[in-house]
DSSP file (Angstrom, degrees, kcal/mol; ACC not computed):
  #  RESIDUE AA STRUCTURE BP1 BP2  ACC     N-H-->O    O-->H-N    N-H-->O    O-->H-N    TCO  KAPPA ALPHA  PHI   PSI    X-CA   Y-CA   Z-CA
    1    1 A X     >        0   0    0      0, 0.0     4,-2.5     0, 0.0     5,-0.2   0.000 360.0 360.0 360.0 -38.4    0.0    0.0    0.0
    2    2 A X  H  >  +     0   0    0      1,-0.2     4,-2.9     2,-0.2     5,-0.3   0.926 360.0  50.1 -59.3 -45.5    2.8    2.4    0.8
    3    3 A X  H  > S+     0   0    0      1,-0.2     4,-2.5     2,-0.2    -1,-0.2   0.899 110.7  49.7 -60.8 -40.2    4.3    2.1   -2.7
    4    4 A X  H  > S+     0   0    0      2,-0.2     4,-2.1     1,-0.2    -1,-0.2   0.917 113.3  45.5 -66.1 -42.3    0.9    2.8   -4.3
    5    5 A X  H  X S+     0   0    0     -4,-2.5     4,-2.4     2,-0.2    -2,-0.2   0.932 114.2  48.0 -66.9 -45.3    0.3    5.9   -2.1
    6    6 A X  H  X S+     0   0    0     -4,-2.9     4,-2.4    -5,-0.2    -2,-0.2   0.908 111.5  51.1 -62.3 -41.2    3.8    7.2   -2.7
    7    7 A X  H  X S+     0   0    0     -4,-2.5     4,-2.4    -5,-0.3    -1,-0.2   0.899 109.1  51.5 -61.9 -40.1    3.4    6.6   -6.5
    8    8 A X  H  X S+     0   0    0     -4,-2.1     4,-2.6     2,-0.2    -2,-0.2   0.924 109.3  49.4 -62.2 -44.5    0.1    8.5   -6.4
    9    9 A X  H  X S+     0   0    0     -4,-2.4     4,-2.5     1,-0.2    -2,-0.2   0.916 111.5  49.2 -61.8 -43.0    1.8   11.5   -4.6
   10   10 A X  H  X S+     0   0    0     -4,-2.4     4,-1.9     2,-0.2    -1,-0.2   0.901 111.0  50.2 -62.9 -40.5    4.6   11.5   -7.2
   11   11 A X  H  X S+     0   0    0     -4,-2.4     4,-3.2     2,-0.2     5,-0.3   0.909 110.4  49.6 -63.7 -42.3    2.0   11.4  -10.0
   12   12 A X  H  X S+     0   0    0     -4,-2.6     4,-2.6     1,-0.2    -2,-0.2   0.918 108.6  53.2 -62.8 -43.8    0.1   14.3   -8.5
   13   13 A X  H  < S+     0   0    0     -4,-2.5    -1,-0.2     1,-0.2    -2,-0.2   0.895 117.1  38.3 -57.4 -40.7    3.3   16.3   -8.2
   14   14 A X  H >< S+     0   0    0     -4,-1.9     3,-0.6    -5,-0.2    -2,-0.2   0.922 122.7  38.8 -76.9 -46.3    4.1   15.7  -11.8
   15   15 A X  H 3< S+     0   0    0     -4,-3.2    -3,-0.2     1,-0.2    -2,-0.2   0.821 124.9  33.8 -78.7 -33.5    0.6   16.0  -13.3
   16   16 A X  T >< S+     0   0    0     -4,-2.6     3,-1.9    -5,-0.3    -1,-0.2  -0.086  76.7 163.6-118.7  33.6   -0.8   18.8  -11.2
   17   17 A X  T <  S+     0   0    0     -3,-0.6     3,-0.1     1,-0.3    -3,-0.1  -0.238  72.3  14.3 -52.5 137.9    2.2   21.0  -10.6
   18   18 A X  T 3  S+     0   0    0      1,-0.2     2,-0.3    -5,-0.1    -1,-0.3   0.667 110.3 102.8  67.3  19.5    1.2   24.5   -9.4
   19   19 A X  S <  S-     0   0    0     -3,-1.9     2,-0.4     2,-0.0    -1,-0.2  -0.903  73.0-117.3-125.3 157.6   -2.3   23.4   -8.7
   20   20 A X        -     0   0    0     -2,-0.3     2,-0.4    -3,-0.1    -3,-0.0  -0.777  29.1-162.8 -91.6 140.5   -4.2   22.5   -5.5
   21   21 A X        -     0   0    0     -2,-0.4     2,-0.5     2,-0.0    -9,-0.0  -0.983   6.8-155.1-127.4 135.2   -5.4   19.0   -5.2
   22   22 A X        -     0   0    0     -2,-0.4     2,-0.4     2,-0.0    -2,-0.0  -0.950  13.8-172.4-112.7 120.7   -8.1   17.7   -2.8
   23   23 A X        -     0   0    0     -2,-0.5     2,-0.5     2,-0.0    -2,-0.0  -0.911  11.9-159.4-114.3 141.0   -8.0   14.0   -1.8
   24   24 A X        +     0   0    0     -2,-0.4     2,-0.3     0, 0.0    -2,-0.0  -0.983  30.6 153.4-117.6 121.2  -10.5   12.1    0.2
   25   25 A X        -     0   0    0     -2,-0.5     2,-0.1     2,-0.0    -2,-0.0  -0.852  43.3 -96.1-140.4 171.7   -9.2    8.9    1.7
   26   26 A X     >  -     0   0    0     -2,-0.3     4,-1.9     1,-0.1     3,-0.5  -0.441  48.4 -97.7 -83.7 166.7   -9.5    6.5    4.6
   27   27 A X  H  > S+     0   0    0      1,-0.2     4,-2.4     2,-0.2     5,-0.2   0.825 119.4  58.3 -57.3 -38.1   -7.4    6.7    7.7
   28   28 A X  H  > S+     0   0    0      1,-0.2     4,-1.7     2,-0.2    -1,-0.2   0.904 108.3  45.6 -62.3 -41.5   -4.9    4.1    6.6
   29   29 A X  H  > S+     0   0    0     -3,-0.5     4,-2.9     2,-0.2    -1,-0.2   0.884 110.2  55.1 -68.0 -38.4   -4.0    6.1    3.5
   30   30 A X  H  X S+     0   0    0     -4,-1.9     4,-2.2     1,-0.2    -2,-0.2   0.904 106.2  52.1 -59.7 -41.2   -3.8    9.2    5.6
   31   31 A X  H  X S+     0   0    0     -4,-2.4     4,-1.2     2,-0.2    -1,-0.2   0.919 112.0  45.3 -61.9 -43.6   -1.3    7.6    7.8
   32   32 A X  H  X S+     0   0    0     -4,-1.7     4,-1.2     1,-0.2     3,-0.4   0.919 110.9  53.0 -67.3 -43.3    0.9    6.6    4.9
   33   33 A X  H  X S+     0   0    0     -4,-2.9     4,-1.3     1,-0.2     3,-0.5   0.893 104.4  56.9 -58.4 -39.5    0.6   10.0    3.3
   34   34 A X  H  X S+     0   0    0     -4,-2.2     4,-1.9     1,-0.2    -1,-0.2   0.862 102.7  54.3 -60.9 -35.9    1.8   11.6    6.5
   35   35 A X  H  < S+     0   0    0     -4,-1.2    -1,-0.2    -3,-0.4    -2,-0.2   0.795 101.3  59.9 -69.9 -26.5    5.0    9.5    6.4
   36   36 A X  H  < S+     0   0    0     -4,-1.2    -1,-0.2    -3,-0.5    -2,-0.2   0.888 117.3  30.5 -64.3 -38.7    5.7   10.8    2.9
   37   37 A X  H  < S+     0   0    0     -4,-1.3     2,-0.4    -3,-0.2    -2,-0.2   0.643 124.9  42.3 -96.7 -17.6    5.8   14.4    4.3
   38   38 A X  S  < S-     0   0    0     -4,-1.9     2,-0.2    -5,-0.2    -1,-0.2  -0.994  78.3-123.1-136.7 130.1    7.1   13.7    7.8
   39   39 A X        +     0   0    0     -2,-0.4     2,-0.3    -3,-0.1    -3,-0.1  -0.510  40.7 177.5 -66.7 135.9    9.8   11.4    9.1
   40   40 A X        -     0   0    0     -2,-0.2     2,-0.1    -5,-0.1    -2,-0.0  -0.995  28.4-128.7-141.9 146.3    8.3    9.1   11.7
   41   41 A X     >  -     0   0    0     -2,-0.3     4,-2.4     1,-0.1     5,-0.2  -0.418  41.2-102.2 -78.5 168.1    9.4    6.2   13.9
   42   42 A X  H  > S+     0   0    0      1,-0.2     4,-2.3     2,-0.2     5,-0.1   0.891 125.2  51.6 -58.9 -38.9    7.4    3.0   13.8
   43   43 A X  H  > S+     0   0    0      2,-0.2     4,-2.4     1,-0.2    -1,-0.2   0.908 108.7  49.5 -66.3 -41.7    5.9    4.0   17.1
   44   44 A X  H  > S+     0   0    0      2,-0.2     4,-1.4     1,-0.2    -1,-0.2   0.891 110.8  51.0 -64.1 -38.3    4.9    7.5   15.9
   45   45 A X  H  < S+     0   0    0     -4,-2.4     3,-0.3     1,-0.2    -2,-0.2   0.928 111.3  47.8 -62.3 -44.2    3.3    5.8   12.8
   46   46 A X  H  < S+     0   0    0     -4,-2.3    -2,-0.2     1,-0.2    -1,-0.2   0.881 115.5  44.4 -63.5 -39.5    1.4    3.5   15.1
   47   47 A X  H  < S+     0   0    0     -4,-2.4    -1,-0.2    -5,-0.1    -2,-0.2   0.654  86.0 112.2 -81.4 -16.8    0.2    6.3   17.3
   48   48 A X     <  -     0   0    0     -4,-1.4     2,-0.4    -3,-0.3   -17,-0.1  -0.368  47.3-174.7 -63.7 131.2   -0.7    8.7   14.5
   49   49 A X        -     0   0    0     -2,-0.1     2,-0.5   -19,-0.1    -2,-0.1  -0.992  18.3-165.0-132.9 135.1   -4.4    9.2   14.3
   50   50 A X        -     0   0    0     -2,-0.4     3,-0.1     4,-0.0   -23,-0.1  -0.983  22.8-138.6-116.0 122.0   -6.6   11.1   11.9
   51   51 A X    >   -     0   0    0     -2,-0.5     3,-1.4     1,-0.1     2,-0.1  -0.254  34.7 -78.7 -74.5 165.3  -10.1   11.8   13.0
   52   52 A X  T 3  S+     0   0    0      1,-0.3    -1,-0.1     3,-0.0     3,-0.1  -0.392 115.7   7.8 -62.8 138.8  -13.2   11.5   10.9
   53   53 A X  T 3  S+     0   0    0      1,-0.2     2,-0.3    -3,-0.1    -1,-0.3   0.771  92.7 154.0  60.0  29.7  -13.7   14.5    8.6
   54   54 A X    <   -     0   0    0     -3,-1.4     2,-0.4    -4,-0.0    -1,-0.2  -0.692  35.3-142.7 -89.6 140.9  -10.3   15.9    9.5
   55   55 A X        -     0   0    0     -2,-0.3     2,-0.4    -3,-0.1    -4,-0.1  -0.877  17.2-176.4-104.5 134.7   -8.5   18.1    7.0
   56   56 A X        -     0   0    0     -2,-0.4     2,-0.5    -6,-0.0    -6,-0.0  -0.979  10.3-154.1-125.6 141.8   -4.7   18.0    6.5
   57   57 A X        +     0   0    0     -2,-0.4     2,-0.4     2,-0.0    -2,-0.0  -0.970  13.3 179.2-119.9 130.2   -2.7   20.2    4.3
   58   58 A X        -     0   0    0     -2,-0.5     2,-0.5     2,-0.0    -2,-0.0  -0.953  19.4-139.9-125.9 147.4    0.6   19.3    2.8
   59   59 A X        -     0   0    0     -2,-0.4     2,-0.4   -22,-0.1    -2,-0.0  -0.929  13.5-144.3-110.0 127.2    2.8   21.2    0.5
   60   60 A X              0   0    0     -2,-0.5   -23,-0.0     1,-0.1    -2,-0.0  -0.723 360.0 360.0 -88.7 136.7    4.6   19.5   -2.4
   61   61 A X              0   0    0     -2,-0.4    -1,-0.1     0, 0.0    -2,-0.0   0.394 360.0 360.0-101.1 360.0    8.0   20.7   -3.3
């Protein structure tokens, strides 16, 4: 799953450069996306929680 999510993020970076993109996902995908943008230990990954209907904003470089 991690490879698929990371590949999607890379595709979005390439295809939608200079645009805002809104993604709606389940919590598991949110957890993986968070690791793409933030270094985490295994424990931090395990403890990371995204609530229902929560918005997160990430900036692609």
